[in-house]
Steps between C-alpha positions, in 0.01 A plus 500: 500500500607159641843515657676175462847636589652826622879515543752773569746531198748768597556869603656758276600854480585544126402342162805291484376304811135467395376146405472429134203687344332170395182554713258770516523717824262697723667730750395643833592836640411731781626696804667295776245338737214519243459134518667371176635181655172419656313551178729270308494232764115514497493482122707188481370331818844477647539675839866525496593529138581872535647587830306770693661721753388731777790734383384680186768546231644148522437413133781695318540260201287366201384174603374255235249211567423222256121422504391163346797497278317742280570856608679714764367724773762771574507668832667843449666680794282707729562874528423805710592376851701744700726241677648366172855636441528788263721295271230238472234761438711636200531153350113443481421732221772388259457131588119497444517736186765273332264202566194669365680638194685192394292197601318422177312200653343711762124494453365710796586661827285482804536836691401472851346772721428488864137596568612710792764709326485772247723425204832687511772607243630152435160346406432793264852475342447126449163562339653741276776260406234229424307732268815622325618140445153374417511222762138389580425586864286306752431728801434328832381653828625289775411456867132576456432285812657785712208724409124451556290445186322814566820706472654328209385741235605802709847353535524419131411853373837646581666217313296567200567873517881455534541235221237627259378151448136399481330310778435194291871461421572404869458145656457501880705242679529353851771241591298416812168429334636424142260743359592591151719201434275355220465838322877562519563163340246585222688817421839319506362235258380772275846660501658171420265449205684636199175565323358709796459879501717701747381443856486884558565786258461875557204585277600866521819438289 
């Protein structure tokens, strides 16, 4: 993917505020501090396109970004951080569920997991929603530079067990080394291709 332009379009909390659904969309979701902003910035080669923060939980809106005037990347609000006010936590589920249910131009969702953390209730709930709504899922394991290569598979195993997803469904990513960037773009390109098969489907269903 050659990035010619990457521009912030708008933030929204409900369908009436979304941009027109003229472009295909690929969304990003994950726990607060999982590295969503860093991943998007690396993908589009723009250090400051998505604001990163040392305070997890700052992204509390759906943020839409125009890529090459051809499709949108959508940064969904982070979840699961204790210092976010309770009222904001309660908004996360309905806001994200409404987007997933009603956004017909959504082609895939990248679901991020921190290699150092075991997935919790929110990740599993979101996976269930994606399966129910038949939204193709691209699972990403972030911050792999924080773990030595010899320990990677040991750290990944609890993520596989918690999610029930196969090992080859995941792409490993590091914002520091940019490992995984090309593979992620390949998966996004496949999702944007109307003739492509779903990026990930549960073969047990």
